[in-house]
VODRENFI-40555 format. One record per residue (C-alpha): residue number from 1; residue in three letters; x, y, z. Coordinates in steps of 0.05 Angstrom, whole numbers, plus 5000, padded with zeros to 4 digits. Each point is the difference from the previous one (the first is absolute). Layout:
% VODRENFI-40555
+-----+--------+------+-------+------+
: num : residu : east : north :   up :
+-----+--------+------+-------+------+
: NUM :    ALA :    X :     Y :    Z :
...
+-----+--------+------+-------+------+
% end
This chain:
% VODRENFI-40555
+-----+--------+------+-------+------+
: num : residu : east : north :   up :
+-----+--------+------+-------+------+
:   1 :    UNK : 5798 :  2755 : 8371 :
:   2 :    UNK : 5075 :  4996 : 5016 :
:   3 :    UNK : 5038 :  4936 : 4988 :
:   4 :    UNK : 5012 :  4956 : 5062 :
:   5 :    UNK : 5067 :  5009 : 5034 :
:   6 :    UNK : 5053 :  4949 : 4980 :
:   7 :    UNK : 5008 :  4942 : 5048 :
:   8 :    UNK : 5068 :  5027 : 5025 :
:   9 :    UNK : 4968 :  5066 : 5019 :
:  10 :    UNK : 4943 :  4964 : 5035 :
:  11 :    UNK : 5051 :  4959 : 5039 :
:  12 :    UNK : 5033 :  5063 : 5025 :
:  13 :    UNK : 4933 :  5030 : 5019 :
:  14 :    UNK : 4980 :  4938 : 5039 :
:  15 :    UNK : 5067 :  5000 : 5037 :
:  16 :    UNK : 4989 :  5074 : 5017 :
:  17 :    UNK : 4931 :  4984 : 5029 :
:  18 :    UNK : 5028 :  4942 : 5040 :
:  19 :    UNK : 5051 :  5045 : 5033 :
:  20 :    UNK : 4942 :  5038 : 5032 :
:  21 :    UNK : 4973 :  4937 : 5035 :
:  22 :    UNK : 5054 :  4997 : 5053 :
:  23 :    UNK : 5037 :  5056 : 5036 :
:  24 :    UNK : 5068 :  4964 : 4998 :
:  25 :    UNK : 5038 :  4975 : 4940 :
:  26 :    UNK : 5029 :  4943 : 5041 :
:  27 :    UNK : 4966 :  4964 : 5057 :
:  28 :    UNK : 5028 :  4931 : 5013 :
:  29 :    UNK : 4938 :  4959 : 5017 :
:  30 :    UNK : 4964 :  4942 : 4967 :
:  31 :    UNK : 4929 :  5008 : 5024 :
:  32 :    UNK : 4975 :  5048 : 4946 :
:  33 :    UNK : 5027 :  4958 : 4944 :
:  34 :    UNK : 4973 :  4935 : 5030 :
:  35 :    UNK : 4931 :  5031 : 5002 :
:  36 :    UNK : 5005 :  5022 : 4928 :
:  37 :    UNK : 5027 :  4932 : 4976 :
:  38 :    UNK : 4943 :  4965 : 5035 :
:  39 :    UNK : 4950 :  5043 : 4961 :
:  40 :    UNK : 5038 :  4983 : 4936 :
:  41 :    UNK : 4994 :  4925 : 5013 :
:  42 :    UNK : 5071 :  4992 : 5028 :
:  43 :    UNK : 5039 :  4998 : 4935 :
:  44 :    UNK : 5065 :  4993 : 5040 :
:  45 :    UNK : 4979 :  4928 : 5014 :
:  46 :    UNK : 4999 :  4984 : 4926 :
:  47 :    UNK : 5072 :  5017 : 4982 :
:  48 :    UNK : 5052 :  4951 : 4973 :
:  49 :    UNK : 5058 :  4984 : 5046 :
:  50 :    UNK : 5027 :  5064 : 5030 :
:  51 :    UNK : 5071 :  5021 : 5016 :
:  52 :    UNK : 4997 :  5060 : 5046 :
:  53 :    UNK : 5061 :  5047 : 5001 :
:  54 :    UNK : 5016 :  5052 : 5054 :
:  55 :    UNK : 5063 :  5039 : 5015 :
:  56 :    UNK : 5029 :  5071 : 4996 :
:  57 :    UNK : 5044 :  4995 : 4938 :
:  58 :    UNK : 4997 :  4949 : 4944 :
:  59 :    UNK : 4926 :  4980 : 5004 :
:  60 :    UNK : 4984 :  5022 : 4929 :
:  61 :    UNK : 5063 :  4969 : 4972 :
:  62 :    UNK : 4987 :  4934 : 5036 :
:  63 :    UNK : 4929 :  5000 : 4972 :
:  64 :    UNK : 5029 :  5014 : 4931 :
:  65 :    UNK : 5046 :  4940 : 5006 :
:  66 :    UNK : 4942 :  4956 : 5024 :
:  67 :    UNK : 4957 :  5021 : 4941 :
:  68 :    UNK : 5057 :  4988 : 4950 :
:  69 :    UNK : 5013 :  4931 : 5029 :
:  70 :    UNK : 4926 :  4982 : 4996 :
:  71 :    UNK : 4995 :  5024 : 4928 :
:  72 :    UNK : 5064 :  4964 : 4981 :
:  73 :    UNK : 4967 :  4937 : 5024 :
:  74 :    UNK : 4938 :  5012 : 4958 :
:  75 :    UNK : 4956 :  5024 : 5057 :
:  76 :    UNK : 4952 :  5059 : 5001 :
:  77 :    UNK : 5013 :  5046 : 5059 :
:  78 :    UNK : 4957 :  5052 : 5033 :
:  79 :    UNK : 5042 :  5056 : 5031 :
:  80 :    UNK : 4979 :  5056 : 5047 :
:  81 :    UNK : 5053 :  5053 : 5015 :
:  82 :    UNK : 5004 :  5072 : 5023 :
:  83 :    UNK : 5009 :  5056 : 4989 :
:  84 :    UNK : 4991 :  5012 : 4926 :
:  85 :    UNK : 5049 :  5044 : 4963 :
:  86 :    UNK : 4958 :  5029 : 4943 :
:  87 :    UNK : 4930 :  4967 : 4999 :
:  88 :    UNK : 4958 :  4964 : 5051 :
:  89 :    UNK : 4996 :  4940 : 4953 :
:  90 :    UNK : 5072 :  4983 : 5017 :
:  91 :    UNK : 4977 :  4974 : 5068 :
:  92 :    UNK : 4959 :  4943 : 4969 :
:  93 :    UNK : 5029 :  4947 : 4955 :
:  94 :    UNK : 4945 :  4951 : 4984 :
:  95 :    UNK : 5023 :  4932 : 4974 :
:  96 :    UNK : 5062 :  5032 : 4972 :
:  97 :    UNK : 4972 :  5065 : 4971 :
:  98 :    UNK : 4989 :  5069 : 5030 :
:  99 :    UNK : 4926 :  5011 : 5011 :
: 100 :    UNK : 4968 :  5043 : 4945 :
: 101 :    UNK : 4964 :  5065 : 5016 :
: 102 :    UNK : 4931 :  4973 : 4987 :
: 103 :    UNK : 5007 :  4940 : 5047 :
: 104 :    UNK : 5032 :  5042 : 5055 :
: 105 :    UNK : 4947 :  5054 : 4996 :
: 106 :    UNK : 4943 :  4949 : 5001 :
: 107 :    UNK : 5029 :  4964 : 5060 :
: 108 :    UNK : 5011 :  5065 : 5038 :
: 109 :    UNK : 4928 :  5021 : 4983 :
: 110 :    UNK : 4974 :  4933 : 5028 :
: 111 :    UNK : 5039 :  5009 : 5064 :
: 112 :    UNK : 4979 :  5072 : 5008 :
: 113 :    UNK : 4926 :  4979 : 4994 :
: 114 :    UNK : 5007 :  4942 : 5049 :
: 115 :    UNK : 5039 :  5041 : 5050 :
: 116 :    UNK : 4943 :  5051 : 4999 :
: 117 :    UNK : 5041 :  5058 : 5028 :
: 118 :    UNK : 5025 :  4964 : 5063 :
: 119 :    UNK : 5067 :  5022 : 5028 :
: 120 :    UNK : 5058 :  4965 : 4966 :
: 121 :    UNK : 5070 :  5019 : 4976 :
: 122 :    UNK : 5019 :  5003 : 4927 :
: 123 :    UNK : 5052 :  4945 : 5008 :
: 124 :    UNK : 4947 :  4955 : 5031 :
: 125 :    UNK : 4955 :  5012 : 4940 :
: 126 :    UNK : 5057 :  4986 : 4951 :
: 127 :    UNK : 5016 :  4936 : 5038 :
: 128 :    UNK : 4928 :  4978 : 4994 :
: 129 :    UNK : 5004 :  5018 : 4926 :
: 130 :    UNK : 5060 :  4954 : 4992 :
: 131 :    UNK : 4964 :  4942 : 5033 :
: 132 :    UNK : 4939 :  5008 : 4956 :
: 133 :    UNK : 5041 :  5004 : 4937 :
: 134 :    UNK : 5043 :  4940 : 5019 :
: 135 :    UNK : 4942 :  4956 : 5024 :
: 136 :    UNK : 4965 :  5008 : 4933 :
: 137 :    UNK : 5059 :  4978 : 4956 :
: 138 :    UNK : 5035 :  4933 : 5005 :
: 139 :    UNK : 5074 :  4999 : 5016 :
: 140 :    UNK : 5050 :  4954 : 5032 :
: 141 :    UNK : 5031 :  5050 : 5049 :
: 142 :    UNK : 4982 :  5064 : 5037 :
: 143 :    UNK : 5055 :  5046 : 5024 :
: 144 :    UNK : 4980 :  5053 : 5051 :
: 145 :    UNK : 5047 :  5056 : 5022 :
: 146 :    UNK : 4985 :  5031 : 5068 :
: 147 :    UNK : 4985 :  5074 : 4995 :
: 148 :    UNK : 5029 :  5021 : 5067 :
: 149 :    UNK : 5022 :  4960 : 5060 :
: 150 :    UNK : 4966 :  4933 : 5001 :
: 151 :    UNK : 4958 :  4985 : 5062 :
: 152 :    UNK : 4947 :  5053 : 4985 :
: 153 :    UNK : 5010 :  5006 : 4925 :
: 154 :    UNK : 4938 :  4988 : 4958 :
: 155 :    UNK : 5033 :  4942 : 4963 :
: 156 :    UNK : 5004 :  4962 : 5066 :
: 157 :    UNK : 4928 :  4978 : 4996 :
: 158 :    UNK : 5025 :  4939 : 4962 :
: 159 :    UNK : 4990 :  4944 : 5050 :
: 160 :    UNK : 5047 :  4948 : 4973 :
: 161 :    UNK : 5050 :  5017 : 4946 :
: 162 :    UNK : 5044 :  4946 : 4970 :
: 163 :    UNK : 5062 :  5037 : 5027 :
: 164 :    UNK : 5021 :  5066 : 5028 :
: 165 :    UNK : 5065 :  5038 : 4990 :
: 166 :    UNK : 5033 :  5059 : 5034 :
: 167 :    UNK : 5052 :  5040 : 4962 :
: 168 :    UNK : 5052 :  5048 : 5027 :
: 169 :    UNK : 4980 :  5042 : 5061 :
: 170 :    UNK : 5019 :  5073 : 5007 :
: 171 :    UNK : 4978 :  5061 : 5040 :
: 172 :    UNK : 4940 :  5027 : 4963 :
: 173 :    UNK : 4929 :  5021 : 5019 :
: 174 :    UNK : 5024 :  5004 : 5072 :
: 175 :    UNK : 4939 :  5041 : 5020 :
: 176 :    UNK : 4957 :  4940 : 4984 :
: 177 :    UNK : 5044 :  4939 : 5009 :
: 178 :    UNK : 5048 :  5016 : 5057 :
: 179 :    UNK : 5066 :  5034 : 5014 :
: 180 :    UNK : 5046 :  4940 : 4998 :
: 181 :    UNK : 5016 :  4946 : 4949 :
: 182 :    UNK : 4974 :  4948 : 5049 :
: 183 :    UNK : 4933 :  5035 : 5006 :
: 184 :    UNK : 4993 :  5009 : 4925 :
: 185 :    UNK : 5019 :  4927 : 4988 :
: 186 :    UNK : 4946 :  4978 : 5049 :
: 187 :    UNK : 4948 :  5039 : 4959 :
: 188 :    UNK : 5024 :  4968 : 4935 :
: 189 :    UNK : 4998 :  4931 : 5032 :
: 190 :    UNK : 4926 :  5011 : 5014 :
: 191 :    UNK : 4987 :  4965 : 4933 :
: 192 :    UNK : 5026 :  4934 : 5028 :
: 193 :    UNK : 4945 :  4947 : 5007 :
: 194 :    UNK : 4994 :  4933 : 5035 :
: 195 :    UNK : 5027 :  4944 : 4957 :
: 196 :    UNK : 5021 :  5047 : 4944 :
: 197 :    UNK : 5074 :  5001 : 4983 :
: 198 :    UNK : 5033 :  5068 : 5014 :
: 199 :    UNK : 5061 :  5016 : 4958 :
: 200 :    UNK : 5050 :  5055 : 5018 :
: 201 :    UNK : 5073 :  5017 : 4990 :
: 202 :    UNK : 5058 :  5022 : 5044 :
: 203 :    UNK : 4993 :  5068 : 5033 :
: 204 :    UNK : 5027 :  5034 : 5061 :
: 205 :    UNK : 5000 :  4950 : 5058 :
: 206 :    UNK : 4941 :  5034 : 5034 :
: 207 :    UNK : 4959 :  4995 : 4936 :
: 208 :    UNK : 5016 :  4927 : 4985 :
: 209 :    UNK : 4988 :  4979 : 5072 :
: 210 :    UNK : 4935 :  5039 : 5002 :
: 211 :    UNK : 4974 :  4970 : 4936 :
: 212 :    UNK : 5018 :  4930 : 5023 :
: 213 :    UNK : 4966 :  5011 : 5067 :
: 214 :    UNK : 4937 :  5027 : 4966 :
: 215 :    UNK : 4998 :  4940 : 4953 :
: 216 :    UNK : 5004 :  4954 : 5060 :
: 217 :    UNK : 4946 :  5038 : 5037 :
: 218 :    UNK : 4954 :  4996 : 4939 :
: 219 :    UNK : 5014 :  4927 : 4987 :
: 220 :    UNK : 5030 :  5017 : 4932 :
: 221 :    UNK : 5056 :  4953 : 4977 :
: 222 :    UNK : 5061 :  5045 : 4990 :
: 223 :    UNK : 5039 :  5001 : 4935 :
: 224 :    UNK : 5062 :  5040 : 5021 :
: 225 :    UNK : 5059 :  5016 : 4957 :
: 226 :    UNK : 5060 :  4964 : 5029 :
: 227 :    UNK : 4956 :  4945 : 5029 :
: 228 :    UNK : 4943 :  4972 : 4957 :
: 229 :    UNK : 5028 :  5033 : 4937 :
: 230 :    UNK : 5061 :  5039 : 4978 :
: 231 :    UNK : 5034 :  5035 : 4942 :
: 232 :    UNK : 5074 :  4992 : 4989 :
: 233 :    UNK : 5039 :  5021 : 4939 :
: 234 :    UNK : 4938 :  5005 : 4957 :
: 235 :    UNK : 4974 :  4932 : 5020 :
: 236 :    UNK : 4935 :  4993 : 5039 :
: 237 :    UNK : 4992 :  4938 : 5043 :
: 238 :    UNK : 4950 :  4971 : 5048 :
: 239 :    UNK : 4977 :  4931 : 5024 :
: 240 :    UNK : 4971 :  4987 : 4930 :
: 241 :    UNK : 5066 :  5010 : 4964 :
: 242 :    UNK : 5039 :  5057 : 4968 :
: 243 :    UNK : 4989 :  5046 : 4941 :
: 244 :    UNK : 5052 :  5041 : 4963 :
: 245 :    UNK : 4971 :  5069 : 4993 :
: 246 :    UNK : 5020 :  5048 : 4944 :
: 247 :    UNK : 5016 :  5073 : 5010 :
: 248 :    UNK : 4934 :  5032 : 5019 :
: 249 :    UNK : 4967 :  5042 : 4945 :
: 250 :    UNK : 4989 :  5056 : 5051 :
: 251 :    UNK : 5066 :  5036 : 5011 :
: 252 :    UNK : 5033 :  5008 : 5068 :
: 253 :    UNK : 5035 :  4951 : 5047 :
: 254 :    UNK : 4939 :  5002 : 5047 :
: 255 :    UNK : 4958 :  4967 : 4946 :
: 256 :    UNK : 5035 :  4934 : 5012 :
: 257 :    UNK : 4967 :  4997 : 5068 :
: 258 :    UNK : 4932 :  5019 : 4972 :
: 259 :    UNK : 5004 :  4947 : 4945 :
: 260 :    UNK : 5022 :  4946 : 5049 :
: 261 :    UNK : 4945 :  5018 : 5048 :
: 262 :    UNK : 4949 :  4993 : 4944 :
: 263 :    UNK : 5028 :  4930 : 4985 :
: 264 :    UNK : 4996 :  4983 : 5074 :
: 265 :    UNK : 4928 :  5023 : 5006 :
: 266 :    UNK : 4979 :  4959 : 4940 :
: 267 :    UNK : 5037 :  4938 : 5023 :
: 268 :    UNK : 4973 :  5008 : 5071 :
: 269 :    UNK : 4929 :  5005 : 4973 :
: 270 :    UNK : 5002 :  4931 : 4971 :
: 271 :    UNK : 4977 :  5027 : 4932 :
: 272 :    UNK : 5035 :  4959 : 4947 :
: 273 :    UNK : 5042 :  5042 : 4951 :
: 274 :    UNK : 5060 :  4968 : 4967 :
: 275 :    UNK : 5069 :  5028 : 5018 :
: 276 :    UNK : 5009 :  5023 : 4928 :
: 277 :    UNK : 4940 :  5047 : 5007 :
: 278 :    UNK : 5026 :  5029 : 5065 :
: 279 :    UNK : 5068 :  5015 : 4968 :
: 280 :    UNK : 4967 :  5027 : 4937 :
: 281 :    UNK : 4956 :  5046 : 5041 :
: 282 :    UNK : 5061 :  5029 : 5036 :
: 283 :    UNK : 5029 :  5017 : 4931 :
: 284 :    UNK : 4935 :  5029 : 4972 :
: 285 :    UNK : 4969 :  5041 : 5056 :
: 286 :    UNK : 4980 :  5072 : 4985 :
: 287 :    UNK : 4981 :  5054 : 5050 :
: 288 :    UNK : 5001 :  5075 : 4984 :
: 289 :    UNK : 5038 :  5051 : 5042 :
: 290 :    UNK : 5047 :  4949 : 5030 :
: 291 :    UNK : 5066 :  5021 : 4970 :
: 292 :    UNK : 4963 :  5006 : 4934 :
: 293 :    UNK : 5041 :  5026 : 4942 :
: 294 :    UNK : 4968 :  5060 : 4965 :
: 295 :    UNK : 5010 :  5035 : 4934 :
: 296 :    UNK : 5061 :  5045 : 5007 :
: 297 :    UNK : 4990 :  5040 : 4936 :
: 298 :    UNK : 4992 :  5064 : 5039 :
: 299 :    UNK : 5072 :  4993 : 5023 :
: 300 :    UNK : 5065 :  5002 : 4960 :
: 301 :    UNK : 5036 :  4938 : 4976 :
: 302 :    UNK : 5033 :  4961 : 5057 :
: 303 :    UNK : 4942 :  5008 : 5049 :
: 304 :    UNK : 4950 :  4947 : 5021 :
: 305 :    UNK : 4936 :  5013 : 5038 :
: 306 :    UNK : 4969 :  4956 : 5055 :
: 307 :    UNK : 4938 :  5003 : 5044 :
: 308 :    UNK : 4988 :  4970 : 5069 :
: 309 :    UNK : 4943 :  5011 : 5049 :
: 310 :    UNK : 5040 :  4984 : 5063 :
: 311 :    UNK : 4985 :  5049 : 5055 :
: 312 :    UNK : 5020 :  4975 : 5069 :
: 313 :    UNK : 5065 :  4984 : 5037 :
: 314 :    UNK : 5001 :  4927 : 4977 :
: 315 :    UNK : 4990 :  5021 : 4928 :
: 316 :    UNK : 5057 :  5050 : 5007 :
: 317 :    UNK : 5046 :  4944 : 5021 :
: 318 :    UNK : 4978 :  4956 : 4943 :
: 319 :    UNK : 5011 :  5056 : 4950 :
: 320 :    UNK : 5068 :  5014 : 5030 :
: 321 :    UNK : 5021 :  4928 : 4986 :
: 322 :    UNK : 4980 :  5011 : 4927 :
: 323 :    UNK : 5038 :  5065 : 4997 :
: 324 :    UNK : 5062 :  4962 : 5022 :
: 325 :    UNK : 4989 :  4956 : 4939 :
: 326 :    UNK : 4997 :  5063 : 4959 :
: 327 :    UNK : 5066 :  5028 : 5025 :
: 328 :    UNK : 5030 :  4998 : 4930 :
: 329 :    UNK : 4961 :  5064 : 4982 :
: 330 :    UNK : 4976 :  5062 : 5037 :
: 331 :    UNK : 4930 :  4993 : 5029 :
: 332 :    UNK : 4954 :  5060 : 5002 :
: 333 :    UNK : 4940 :  4996 : 5047 :
: 334 :    UNK : 4933 :  5035 : 4987 :
: 335 :    UNK : 4961 :  4993 : 5065 :
: 336 :    UNK : 4927 :  5016 : 5014 :
: 337 :    UNK : 4966 :  4975 : 5063 :
: 338 :    UNK : 4933 :  4997 : 5035 :
: 339 :    UNK : 4985 :  5040 : 5062 :
: 340 :    UNK : 5008 :  4960 : 5064 :
: 341 :    UNK : 5056 :  4956 : 4973 :
: 342 :    UNK : 5068 :  4999 : 5034 :
: 343 :    UNK : 5038 :  5035 : 4944 :
: 344 :    UNK : 5065 :  5005 : 5039 :
: 345 :    UNK : 5004 :  4926 : 5015 :
: 346 :    UNK : 4982 :  4982 : 4928 :
: 347 :    UNK : 5053 :  5047 : 4972 :
: 348 :    UNK : 5056 :  4986 : 5049 :
: 349 :    UNK : 5030 :  4938 : 4966 :
: 350 :    UNK : 4991 :  5031 : 4931 :
: 351 :    UNK : 5033 :  5068 : 5008 :
: 352 :    UNK : 5071 :  4975 : 5004 :
: 353 :    UNK : 4990 :  4958 : 4937 :
: 354 :    UNK : 4970 :  5055 : 4956 :
: 355 :    UNK : 5037 :  5050 : 4957 :
: 356 :    UNK : 4941 :  5049 : 5003 :
: 357 :    UNK : 4933 :  5001 : 5036 :
: 358 :    UNK : 4939 :  5039 : 4976 :
: 359 :    UNK : 4937 :  5012 : 5042 :
: 360 :    UNK : 4934 :  5001 : 4962 :
: 361 :    UNK : 4925 :  5005 : 5012 :
: 362 :    UNK : 4958 :  4987 : 4938 :
: 363 :    UNK : 4935 :  5038 : 4987 :
: 364 :    UNK : 4944 :  4951 : 5018 :
: 365 :    UNK : 5045 :  4956 : 5043 :
: 366 :    UNK : 4958 :  4975 : 5059 :
: 367 :    UNK : 5022 :  5033 : 5066 :
: 368 :    UNK : 5068 :  5019 : 4971 :
: 369 :    UNK : 5053 :  5019 : 5051 :
: 370 :    UNK : 5023 :  5071 : 4986 :
: 371 :    UNK : 5066 :  5007 : 4963 :
: 372 :    UNK : 5029 :  5040 : 5058 :
: 373 :    UNK : 4985 :  4943 : 5048 :
: 374 :    UNK : 5036 :  4950 : 4956 :
: 375 :    UNK : 5060 :  5046 : 4996 :
: 376 :    UNK : 5000 :  5006 : 5076 :
: 377 :    UNK : 4995 :  4924 : 5007 :
: 378 :    UNK : 5060 :  4994 : 4954 :
: 379 :    UNK : 5040 :  5046 : 5045 :
: 380 :    UNK : 5002 :  5053 : 4946 :
: 381 :    UNK : 5032 :  4952 : 4950 :
: 382 :    UNK : 4940 :  4999 : 4953 :
: 383 :    UNK : 4986 :  5055 : 4949 :
: 384 :    UNK : 4930 :  5023 : 4983 :
: 385 :    UNK : 4973 :  4968 : 4936 :
: 386 :    UNK : 4948 :  5022 : 5013 :
: 387 :    UNK : 4965 :  4952 : 4951 :
: 388 :    UNK : 5024 :  4938 : 4965 :
: 389 :    UNK : 5001 :  5035 : 4932 :
: 390 :    UNK : 5041 :  5057 : 5028 :
: 391 :    UNK : 5049 :  4953 : 5035 :
: 392 :    UNK : 5009 :  4960 : 4936 :
: 393 :    UNK : 5014 :  5065 : 4962 :
: 394 :    UNK : 5052 :  5021 : 5053 :
: 395 :    UNK : 5033 :  4932 : 4996 :
: 396 :    UNK : 5019 :  5013 : 4928 :
: 397 :    UNK : 5057 :  5041 : 5030 :
: 398 :    UNK : 5025 :  4943 : 5045 :
: 399 :    UNK : 5045 :  4941 : 4987 :
: 400 :    UNK : 4963 :  4944 : 4962 :
: 401 :    UNK : 4978 :  4941 : 5043 :
: 402 :    UNK : 4938 :  4968 : 5029 :
: 403 :    UNK : 4942 :  5042 : 5022 :
: 404 :    UNK : 4954 :  4969 : 5053 :
: 405 :    UNK : 4932 :  5031 : 5015 :
: 406 :    UNK : 4977 :  4974 : 5067 :
: 407 :    UNK : 4967 :  5015 : 5067 :
: 408 :    UNK : 4926 :  4988 : 4989 :
: 409 :    UNK : 4952 :  4955 : 4962 :
: 410 :    UNK : 4957 :  5062 : 4990 :
: 411 :    UNK : 5059 :  5035 : 4967 :
: 412 :    UNK : 5011 :  4937 : 4958 :
: 413 :    UNK : 4927 :  5003 : 4978 :
: 414 :    UNK : 5008 :  5072 : 4977 :
: 415 :    UNK : 5063 :  4982 : 4962 :
: 416 :    UNK : 4965 :  4942 : 4965 :
: 417 :    UNK : 4941 :  5046 : 4982 :
: 418 :    UNK : 5050 :  5047 : 4967 :
: 419 :    UNK : 5015 :  4949 : 4947 :
: 420 :    UNK : 5071 :  4984 : 5020 :
: 421 :    UNK : 4978 :  4927 : 5005 :
: 422 :    UNK : 4938 :  4959 : 4989 :
: 423 :    UNK : 4948 :  4981 : 5052 :
: 424 :    UNK : 4990 :  4926 : 5018 :
: 425 :    UNK : 4965 :  4958 : 4947 :
+-----+--------+------+-------+------+
% end
């Protein structure tokens, strides 16, 4: 008799079977998940206080700051995020630790049995899995990242979170969320609930006005940057007082806004964490593939190597601001993107700031945009990698500087699998 498959292999097999239960990977509706959760005994009703985070860019970073603040204050935090970079386990942090293979496999098996083959998407099953895992372990806080949009996202079955937060809005997933920033913001604001504080920052006027209007329509007390809270010169302040925040542990000028939004969401929720824990969390947060520094041993002396999963126009602008900070050295971009993304708009602010640009598509990279399409989106400025390894080899002939691999979280996952950096722990 052959030995049973390891739990990790069984997890992959279950996920593969689940993909066959529904014809579409994404279907923004809550009915299927509500039916499954009812059969499971409604674990979503047994969670600790929830902070629910939506947005286009910065959701994961804001969740990372929230988790770091909670842990700095001695709290245990459940965290559900997506997508994973290397292993499914990364999506589920249970009371401070990534779920182990055995617990994840057993929970997925339970859900698969209870669901009994009914139509349901994989993300809905994974969300139910998070709720089961979290409801069975005590913690002081639960942090939920919206998968896509907000209104119809599976995480939106939470009836009354302690607070909601919306991060930066950009043009992404337009085929599902709308063609304009205002339409996309309205979908994100679908997580607002009556009586639940809704924290958000400053955006384009149409976005800020739309979020405020949606909060009013939902009966959600607004926590707006520049009104109920603000960040000036590294100091956060609201009606409760002010806190001097340190330089965020996550690099990039945009991370100040994410860190401050995390503080605002926690303060709005009424959950009591001391100011020292909030500041400490800003300085301690960790989140892979967000301007993450990698091992540069494959490059000659004088080079440094960085990884970022940004992939839409808003992310391109945020990275451009970081490239301005890096103007003391040449910056070489290695870009790989997913099909369906607006490569030209992502690249536009980066091209004038880069010494060289290399287009790549890694073997195994999910729905990788062809190298020729990236070159076309760059107006012919990019050179074919055509892989990260080949681009790094070619860069040995260029002027030393910073090398930034960017354009896709799926590309980031392939880079992390290669051993250039470690996966989340």
